[in-house]
PDB file of N, CA, C and O in Angstrom:
ATOM      1  N   MET A   1     -15.204  -9.833  -0.426  1.00  0.00           N
ATOM      2  CA  MET A   1     -14.878  -8.461  -0.667  1.00  0.00           C
ATOM      3  C   MET A   1     -15.895  -7.595   0.069  1.00  0.00           C
ATOM      4  O   MET A   1     -17.063  -7.965   0.194  1.00  0.00           O
ATOM      5  N   SER A   2     -15.449  -6.453   0.549  1.00  0.00           N
ATOM      6  CA  SER A   2     -16.393  -5.652   1.317  1.00  0.00           C
ATOM      7  C   SER A   2     -16.284  -4.170   0.987  1.00  0.00           C
ATOM      8  O   SER A   2     -15.256  -3.676   0.524  1.00  0.00           O
ATOM      9  N   SER A   3     -17.384  -3.490   1.244  1.00  0.00           N
ATOM     10  CA  SER A   3     -17.451  -2.037   1.155  1.00  0.00           C
ATOM     11  C   SER A   3     -17.713  -1.525   2.563  1.00  0.00           C
ATOM     12  O   SER A   3     -18.375  -2.189   3.361  1.00  0.00           O
ATOM     13  N   ILE A   4     -17.189  -0.337   2.867  1.00  0.00           N
ATOM     14  CA  ILE A   4     -17.303   0.210   4.207  1.00  0.00           C
ATOM     15  C   ILE A   4     -17.938   1.591   4.123  1.00  0.00           C
ATOM     16  O   ILE A   4     -17.586   2.400   3.264  1.00  0.00           O
ATOM     17  N   SER A   5     -18.872   1.849   5.020  1.00  0.00           N
ATOM     18  CA  SER A   5     -19.569   3.126   5.087  1.00  0.00           C
ATOM     19  C   SER A   5     -19.413   3.664   6.510  1.00  0.00           C
ATOM     20  O   SER A   5     -19.712   2.970   7.481  1.00  0.00           O
ATOM     21  N   VAL A   6     -18.939   4.918   6.623  1.00  0.00           N
ATOM     22  CA  VAL A   6     -18.740   5.539   7.937  1.00  0.00           C
ATOM     23  C   VAL A   6     -19.679   6.732   8.039  1.00  0.00           C
ATOM     24  O   VAL A   6     -19.562   7.689   7.274  1.00  0.00           O
ATOM     25  N   LYS A   7     -20.610   6.674   8.988  1.00  0.00           N
ATOM     26  CA  LYS A   7     -21.562   7.765   9.210  1.00  0.00           C
ATOM     27  C   LYS A   7     -20.978   8.712  10.249  1.00  0.00           C
ATOM     28  O   LYS A   7     -20.656   8.310  11.367  1.00  0.00           O
ATOM     29  N   MET A   8     -20.850   9.976   9.860  1.00  0.00           N
ATOM     30  CA  MET A   8     -20.218  10.982  10.703  1.00  0.00           C
ATOM     31  C   MET A   8     -21.259  11.745  11.529  1.00  0.00           C
ATOM     32  O   MET A   8     -22.434  11.782  11.164  1.00  0.00           O
ATOM     33  N   LYS A   9     -20.835  12.344  12.626  1.00  0.00           N
ATOM     34  CA  LYS A   9     -21.735  13.121  13.491  1.00  0.00           C
ATOM     35  C   LYS A   9     -22.300  14.342  12.792  1.00  0.00           C
ATOM     36  O   LYS A   9     -23.383  14.805  13.150  1.00  0.00           O
ATOM     37  N   ASP A  10     -21.590  14.880  11.797  1.00  0.00           N
ATOM     38  CA  ASP A  10     -22.085  16.062  11.085  1.00  0.00           C
ATOM     39  C   ASP A  10     -23.127  15.716  10.022  1.00  0.00           C
ATOM     40  O   ASP A  10     -23.591  16.596   9.298  1.00  0.00           O
ATOM     41  N   GLY A  11     -23.494  14.436   9.928  1.00  0.00           N
ATOM     42  CA  GLY A  11     -24.520  13.998   8.986  1.00  0.00           C
ATOM     43  C   GLY A  11     -23.974  13.488   7.665  1.00  0.00           C
ATOM     44  O   GLY A  11     -24.722  12.908   6.878  1.00  0.00           O
ATOM     45  N   SER A  12     -22.692  13.690   7.403  1.00  0.00           N
ATOM     46  CA  SER A  12     -22.103  13.199   6.156  1.00  0.00           C
ATOM     47  C   SER A  12     -21.809  11.702   6.271  1.00  0.00           C
ATOM     48  O   SER A  12     -21.755  11.147   7.369  1.00  0.00           O
ATOM     49  N   VAL A  13     -21.624  11.071   5.127  1.00  0.00           N
ATOM     50  CA  VAL A  13     -21.293   9.649   5.073  1.00  0.00           C
ATOM     51  C   VAL A  13     -20.050   9.496   4.212  1.00  0.00           C
ATOM     52  O   VAL A  13     -20.013   9.963   3.073  1.00  0.00           O
ATOM     53  N   ARG A  14     -19.043   8.848   4.755  1.00  0.00           N
ATOM     54  CA  ARG A  14     -17.821   8.569   3.993  1.00  0.00           C
ATOM     55  C   ARG A  14     -17.929   7.150   3.478  1.00  0.00           C
ATOM     56  O   ARG A  14     -18.070   6.206   4.255  1.00  0.00           O
ATOM     57  N   GLU A  15     -17.863   7.004   2.160  1.00  0.00           N
ATOM     58  CA  GLU A  15     -18.013   5.696   1.517  1.00  0.00           C
ATOM     59  C   GLU A  15     -16.651   5.189   1.065  1.00  0.00           C
ATOM     60  O   GLU A  15     -15.848   5.938   0.509  1.00  0.00           O
ATOM     61  N   PHE A  16     -16.404   3.906   1.310  1.00  0.00           N
ATOM     62  CA  PHE A  16     -15.203   3.231   0.861  1.00  0.00           C
ATOM     63  C   PHE A  16     -15.646   1.965   0.124  1.00  0.00           C
ATOM     64  O   PHE A  16     -15.623   0.875   0.695  1.00  0.00           O
ATOM     65  N   PRO A  17     -16.051   2.107  -1.148  1.00  0.00           N
ATOM     66  CA  PRO A  17     -16.567   0.950  -1.885  1.00  0.00           C
ATOM     67  C   PRO A  17     -15.458  -0.008  -2.302  1.00  0.00           C
ATOM     68  O   PRO A  17     -14.323   0.402  -2.546  1.00  0.00           O
ATOM     69  N   HIS A  18     -15.801  -1.272  -2.379  1.00  0.00           N
ATOM     70  CA  HIS A  18     -14.849  -2.270  -2.858  1.00  0.00           C
ATOM     71  C   HIS A  18     -14.581  -2.014  -4.337  1.00  0.00           C
ATOM     72  O   HIS A  18     -15.517  -1.887  -5.126  1.00  0.00           O
ATOM     73  N   VAL A  19     -13.317  -1.938  -4.711  1.00  0.00           N
ATOM     74  CA  VAL A  19     -12.964  -1.755  -6.118  1.00  0.00           C
ATOM     75  C   VAL A  19     -12.111  -2.903  -6.643  1.00  0.00           C
ATOM     76  O   VAL A  19     -11.907  -3.019  -7.852  1.00  0.00           O
ATOM     77  N   GLY A  20     -11.617  -3.741  -5.763  1.00  0.00           N
ATOM     78  CA  GLY A  20     -10.836  -4.896  -6.181  1.00  0.00           C
ATOM     79  C   GLY A  20      -9.413  -4.542  -6.541  1.00  0.00           C
ATOM     80  O   GLY A  20      -9.049  -3.370  -6.646  1.00  0.00           O
ATOM     81  N   ARG A  21      -8.623  -5.569  -6.727  1.00  0.00           N
ATOM     82  CA  ARG A  21      -7.231  -5.413  -7.126  1.00  0.00           C
ATOM     83  C   ARG A  21      -6.833  -6.674  -7.859  1.00  0.00           C
ATOM     84  O   ARG A  21      -7.132  -7.784  -7.419  1.00  0.00           O
ATOM     85  N   ALA A  22      -6.172  -6.500  -8.953  1.00  0.00           N
ATOM     86  CA  ALA A  22      -5.767  -7.668  -9.754  1.00  0.00           C
ATOM     87  C   ALA A  22      -4.856  -8.593  -8.946  1.00  0.00           C
ATOM     88  O   ALA A  22      -4.052  -8.149  -8.126  1.00  0.00           O
ATOM     89  N   GLY A  23      -5.009  -9.880  -9.202  1.00  0.00           N
ATOM     90  CA  GLY A  23      -4.100 -10.850  -8.603  1.00  0.00           C
ATOM     91  C   GLY A  23      -4.550 -11.484  -7.309  1.00  0.00           C
ATOM     92  O   GLY A  23      -3.744 -12.133  -6.642  1.00  0.00           O
ATOM     93  N   GLY A  24      -5.780 -11.327  -6.933  1.00  0.00           N
ATOM     94  CA  GLY A  24      -6.192 -11.995  -5.708  1.00  0.00           C
ATOM     95  C   GLY A  24      -7.449 -11.431  -5.098  1.00  0.00           C
ATOM     96  O   GLY A  24      -8.206 -10.698  -5.734  1.00  0.00           O
ATOM     97  N   SER A  25      -7.649 -11.786  -3.865  1.00  0.00           N
ATOM     98  CA  SER A  25      -8.878 -11.409  -3.174  1.00  0.00           C
ATOM     99  C   SER A  25      -8.627 -10.256  -2.208  1.00  0.00           C
ATOM    100  O   SER A  25      -9.099 -10.284  -1.071  1.00  0.00           O
ATOM    101  N   TYR A  26      -7.892  -9.250  -2.653  1.00  0.00           N
ATOM    102  CA  TYR A  26      -7.649  -8.079  -1.822  1.00  0.00           C
ATOM    103  C   TYR A  26      -8.941  -7.287  -1.671  1.00  0.00           C
ATOM    104  O   TYR A  26      -9.727  -7.184  -2.612  1.00  0.00           O
ATOM    105  N   THR A  27      -9.154  -6.731  -0.491  1.00  0.00           N
ATOM    106  CA  THR A  27     -10.359  -5.957  -0.234  1.00  0.00           C
ATOM    107  C   THR A  27     -10.094  -4.937   0.866  1.00  0.00           C
ATOM    108  O   THR A  27      -9.019  -4.932   1.467  1.00  0.00           O
ATOM    109  N   LYS A  28     -11.044  -4.098   1.123  1.00  0.00           N
ATOM    110  CA  LYS A  28     -10.926  -3.115   2.196  1.00  0.00           C
ATOM    111  C   LYS A  28     -11.172  -3.802   3.539  1.00  0.00           C
ATOM    112  O   LYS A  28     -11.886  -4.801   3.628  1.00  0.00           O
ATOM    113  N   SER A  29     -10.559  -3.238   4.575  1.00  0.00           N
ATOM    114  CA  SER A  29     -10.808  -3.745   5.924  1.00  0.00           C
ATOM    115  C   SER A  29     -10.919  -2.564   6.872  1.00  0.00           C
ATOM    116  O   SER A  29     -10.437  -1.469   6.585  1.00  0.00           O
ATOM    117  N   VAL A  30     -11.559  -2.805   8.000  1.00  0.00           N
ATOM    118  CA  VAL A  30     -11.747  -1.761   9.009  1.00  0.00           C
ATOM    119  C   VAL A  30     -11.298  -2.309  10.358  1.00  0.00           C
ATOM    120  O   VAL A  30     -11.532  -3.473  10.681  1.00  0.00           O
ATOM    121  N   LYS A  31     -10.641  -1.439  11.146  1.00  0.00           N
ATOM    122  CA  LYS A  31     -10.326  -1.802  12.526  1.00  0.00           C
ATOM    123  C   LYS A  31     -10.427  -0.554  13.381  1.00  0.00           C
ATOM    124  O   LYS A  31     -10.409   0.566  12.870  1.00  0.00           O
ATOM    125  N   PHE A  32     -10.533  -0.754  14.675  1.00  0.00           N
ATOM    126  CA  PHE A  32     -10.710   0.319  15.634  1.00  0.00           C
ATOM    127  C   PHE A  32      -9.508   0.279  16.566  1.00  0.00           C
ATOM    128  O   PHE A  32      -9.280  -0.710  17.262  1.00  0.00           O
ATOM    129  N   GLU A  33      -8.739   1.371  16.572  1.00  0.00           N
ATOM    130  CA  GLU A  33      -7.480   1.343  17.310  1.00  0.00           C
ATOM    131  C   GLU A  33      -7.129   2.729  17.839  1.00  0.00           C
ATOM    132  O   GLU A  33      -7.117   3.700  17.082  1.00  0.00           O
ATOM    133  N   GLY A  34      -6.848   2.824  19.118  1.00  0.00           N
ATOM    134  CA  GLY A  34      -6.372   4.065  19.718  1.00  0.00           C
ATOM    135  C   GLY A  34      -7.252   5.280  19.481  1.00  0.00           C
ATOM    136  O   GLY A  34      -6.739   6.380  19.279  1.00  0.00           O
ATOM    137  N   GLY A  35      -8.559   5.104  19.501  1.00  0.00           N
ATOM    138  CA  GLY A  35      -9.466   6.222  19.305  1.00  0.00           C
ATOM    139  C   GLY A  35      -9.711   6.581  17.851  1.00  0.00           C
ATOM    140  O   GLY A  35     -10.266   7.640  17.559  1.00  0.00           O
ATOM    141  N   PHE A  36      -9.306   5.719  16.942  1.00  0.00           N
ATOM    142  CA  PHE A  36      -9.498   5.954  15.507  1.00  0.00           C
ATOM    143  C   PHE A  36     -10.190   4.772  14.850  1.00  0.00           C
ATOM    144  O   PHE A  36     -10.056   3.626  15.280  1.00  0.00           O
ATOM    145  N   VAL A  37     -10.936   5.083  13.795  1.00  0.00           N
ATOM    146  CA  VAL A  37     -11.465   4.065  12.890  1.00  0.00           C
ATOM    147  C   VAL A  37     -10.481   4.059  11.713  1.00  0.00           C
ATOM    148  O   VAL A  37     -10.295   5.082  11.053  1.00  0.00           O
ATOM    149  N   ILE A  38      -9.856   2.916  11.454  1.00  0.00           N
ATOM    150  CA  ILE A  38      -8.828   2.845  10.415  1.00  0.00           C
ATOM    151  C   ILE A  38      -9.321   1.959   9.273  1.00  0.00           C
ATOM    152  O   ILE A  38      -9.615   0.779   9.464  1.00  0.00           O
ATOM    153  N   ILE A  39      -9.404   2.557   8.077  1.00  0.00           N
ATOM    154  CA  ILE A  39      -9.817   1.849   6.874  1.00  0.00           C
ATOM    155  C   ILE A  39      -8.555   1.571   6.056  1.00  0.00           C
ATOM    156  O   ILE A  39      -7.797   2.492   5.754  1.00  0.00           O
ATOM    157  N   THR A  40      -8.329   0.312   5.700  1.00  0.00           N
ATOM    158  CA  THR A  40      -7.194  -0.065   4.860  1.00  0.00           C
ATOM    159  C   THR A  40      -7.734  -0.512   3.514  1.00  0.00           C
ATOM    160  O   THR A  40      -8.625  -1.358   3.444  1.00  0.00           O
ATOM    161  N   ASP A  41      -7.184   0.065   2.432  1.00  0.00           N
ATOM    162  CA  ASP A  41      -7.690  -0.280   1.100  1.00  0.00           C
ATOM    163  C   ASP A  41      -6.930  -1.463   0.483  1.00  0.00           C
ATOM    164  O   ASP A  41      -6.056  -2.055   1.116  1.00  0.00           O
ATOM    165  N   GLU A  42      -7.280  -1.786  -0.752  1.00  0.00           N
ATOM    166  CA  GLU A  42      -6.733  -2.950  -1.440  1.00  0.00           C
ATOM    167  C   GLU A  42      -5.225  -2.857  -1.689  1.00  0.00           C
ATOM    168  O   GLU A  42      -4.568  -3.872  -1.918  1.00  0.00           O
ATOM    169  N   TRP A  43      -4.684  -1.646  -1.644  1.00  0.00           N
ATOM    170  CA  TRP A  43      -3.248  -1.440  -1.887  1.00  0.00           C
ATOM    171  C   TRP A  43      -2.522  -1.094  -0.593  1.00  0.00           C
ATOM    172  O   TRP A  43      -1.389  -0.613  -0.618  1.00  0.00           O
ATOM    173  N   TYR A  44      -3.189  -1.344   0.557  1.00  0.00           N
ATOM    174  CA  TYR A  44      -2.657  -1.116   1.893  1.00  0.00           C
ATOM    175  C   TYR A  44      -2.518   0.366   2.249  1.00  0.00           C
ATOM    176  O   TYR A  44      -1.788   0.711   3.179  1.00  0.00           O
ATOM    177  N   GLY A  45      -3.202   1.235   1.527  1.00  0.00           N
ATOM    178  CA  GLY A  45      -3.307   2.641   1.922  1.00  0.00           C
ATOM    179  C   GLY A  45      -4.275   2.730   3.087  1.00  0.00           C
ATOM    180  O   GLY A  45      -5.246   1.975   3.143  1.00  0.00           O
ATOM    181  N   ARG A  46      -4.024   3.648   4.025  1.00  0.00           N
ATOM    182  CA  ARG A  46      -4.885   3.734   5.201  1.00  0.00           C
ATOM    183  C   ARG A  46      -5.482   5.126   5.357  1.00  0.00           C
ATOM    184  O   ARG A  46      -4.843   6.133   5.052  1.00  0.00           O
ATOM    185  N   THR A  47      -6.717   5.160   5.838  1.00  0.00           N
ATOM    186  CA  THR A  47      -7.404   6.386   6.213  1.00  0.00           C
ATOM    187  C   THR A  47      -7.791   6.241   7.673  1.00  0.00           C
ATOM    188  O   THR A  47      -8.448   5.269   8.047  1.00  0.00           O
ATOM    189  N   ALA A  48      -7.388   7.202   8.508  1.00  0.00           N
ATOM    190  CA  ALA A  48      -7.724   7.172   9.937  1.00  0.00           C
ATOM    191  C   ALA A  48      -8.711   8.302  10.230  1.00  0.00           C
ATOM    192  O   ALA A  48      -8.451   9.464   9.916  1.00  0.00           O
ATOM    193  N   ILE A  49      -9.834   7.948  10.829  1.00  0.00           N
ATOM    194  CA  ILE A  49     -10.874   8.913  11.173  1.00  0.00           C
ATOM    195  C   ILE A  49     -11.043   8.888  12.693  1.00  0.00           C
ATOM    196  O   ILE A  49     -11.225   7.815  13.267  1.00  0.00           O
ATOM    197  N   PRO A  50     -10.987  10.051  13.357  1.00  0.00           N
ATOM    198  CA  PRO A  50     -11.172  10.070  14.815  1.00  0.00           C
ATOM    199  C   PRO A  50     -12.530   9.473  15.201  1.00  0.00           C
ATOM    200  O   PRO A  50     -13.567   9.877  14.676  1.00  0.00           O
ATOM    201  N   ALA A  51     -12.509   8.523  16.111  1.00  0.00           N
ATOM    202  CA  ALA A  51     -13.742   7.840  16.527  1.00  0.00           C
ATOM    203  C   ALA A  51     -14.734   8.806  17.157  1.00  0.00           C
ATOM    204  O   ALA A  51     -15.936   8.537  17.147  1.00  0.00           O
ATOM    205  N   THR A  52     -14.271   9.913  17.701  1.00  0.00           N
ATOM    206  CA  THR A  52     -15.175  10.888  18.317  1.00  0.00           C
ATOM    207  C   THR A  52     -16.058  11.580  17.284  1.00  0.00           C
ATOM    208  O   THR A  52     -17.074  12.175  17.645  1.00  0.00           O
ATOM    209  N   ASP A  53     -15.686  11.513  16.000  1.00  0.00           N
ATOM    210  CA  ASP A  53     -16.466  12.122  14.918  1.00  0.00           C
ATOM    211  C   ASP A  53     -17.439  11.149  14.264  1.00  0.00           C
ATOM    212  O   ASP A  53     -18.182  11.531  13.360  1.00  0.00           O
ATOM    213  N   VAL A  54     -17.442   9.890  14.715  1.00  0.00           N
ATOM    214  CA  VAL A  54     -18.184   8.818  14.043  1.00  0.00           C
ATOM    215  C   VAL A  54     -19.401   8.398  14.862  1.00  0.00           C
ATOM    216  O   VAL A  54     -19.333   8.256  16.082  1.00  0.00           O
ATOM    217  N   ILE A  55     -20.528   8.203  14.153  1.00  0.00           N
ATOM    218  CA  ILE A  55     -21.728   7.654  14.790  1.00  0.00           C
ATOM    219  C   ILE A  55     -21.788   6.145  14.590  1.00  0.00           C
ATOM    220  O   ILE A  55     -22.074   5.393  15.522  1.00  0.00           O
ATOM    221  N   GLU A  56     -21.512   5.711  13.353  1.00  0.00           N
ATOM    222  CA  GLU A  56     -21.693   4.298  13.016  1.00  0.00           C
ATOM    223  C   GLU A  56     -20.744   3.908  11.884  1.00  0.00           C
ATOM    224  O   GLU A  56     -20.460   4.704  10.989  1.00  0.00           O
ATOM    225  N   VAL A  57     -20.259   2.662  11.943  1.00  0.00           N
ATOM    226  CA  VAL A  57     -19.451   2.086  10.870  1.00  0.00           C
ATOM    227  C   VAL A  57     -20.171   0.839  10.390  1.00  0.00           C
ATOM    228  O   VAL A  57     -20.551  -0.017  11.188  1.00  0.00           O
ATOM    229  N   GLU A  58     -20.353   0.744   9.084  1.00  0.00           N
ATOM    230  CA  GLU A  58     -21.048  -0.401   8.499  1.00  0.00           C
ATOM    231  C   GLU A  58     -20.138  -1.059   7.465  1.00  0.00           C
ATOM    232  O   GLU A  58     -19.649  -0.402   6.546  1.00  0.00           O
ATOM    233  N   GLU A  59     -19.919  -2.349   7.624  1.00  0.00           N
ATOM    234  CA  GLU A  59     -19.133  -3.116   6.653  1.00  0.00           C
ATOM    235  C   GLU A  59     -20.091  -4.073   5.948  1.00  0.00           C
ATOM    236  O   GLU A  59     -20.750  -4.897   6.583  1.00  0.00           O
ATOM    237  N   MET A  60     -20.152  -3.947   4.626  1.00  0.00           N
ATOM    238  CA  MET A  60     -21.076  -4.763   3.847  1.00  0.00           C
ATOM    239  C   MET A  60     -20.296  -5.753   2.978  1.00  0.00           C
ATOM    240  O   MET A  60     -19.722  -5.361   1.963  1.00  0.00           O
ATOM    241  N   PRO A  61     -20.272  -7.025   3.366  1.00  0.00           N
ATOM    242  CA  PRO A  61     -19.563  -7.999   2.543  1.00  0.00           C
ATOM    243  C   PRO A  61     -20.302  -8.268   1.246  1.00  0.00           C
ATOM    244  O   PRO A  61     -21.532  -8.267   1.204  1.00  0.00           O
ATOM    245  N   GLU A  62     -19.542  -8.496   0.197  1.00  0.00           N
ATOM    246  CA  GLU A  62     -20.123  -8.873  -1.096  1.00  0.00           C
ATOM    247  C   GLU A  62     -19.990 -10.379  -1.212  1.00  0.00           C
ATOM    248  O   GLU A  62     -18.883 -10.914  -1.158  1.00  0.00           O
ATOM    249  N   ARG A  63     -21.097 -11.054  -1.370  1.00  0.00           N
ATOM    250  CA  ARG A  63     -21.063 -12.518  -1.432  1.00  0.00           C
ATOM    251  C   ARG A  63     -21.402 -12.978  -2.827  1.00  0.00           C
ATOM    252  O   ARG A  63     -22.329 -12.483  -3.467  1.00  0.00           O
ATOM    253  N   TYR A  64     -20.641 -13.919  -3.271  1.00  0.00           N
ATOM    254  CA  TYR A  64     -20.856 -14.455  -4.624  1.00  0.00           C
ATOM    255  C   TYR A  64     -21.290 -15.894  -4.558  1.00  0.00           C
ATOM    256  O   TYR A  64     -21.520 -16.518  -5.594  1.00  0.00           O
TER     257      TYR A  64
END
C-alpha cells in the first residue's frame, strides 16, 4: 500500500494518503502521462495535476 505526496511549485504539498479499501490490497497509484501527473485512488477515482506545476512526486510504500 502506498501514500503519494506531490510538491507543487507554489510551495504547497498535495497529500494522497493510503486509506485502504475493503476486500483486497487496493491502493493509490501514480503515473505520468501526456504532461500530467495522474493519481488513481483505491476506488479508481483519478486526479490529474499538470506536470508544469509540479516540482517533485514522492511515493511512499507501506511495508508490513
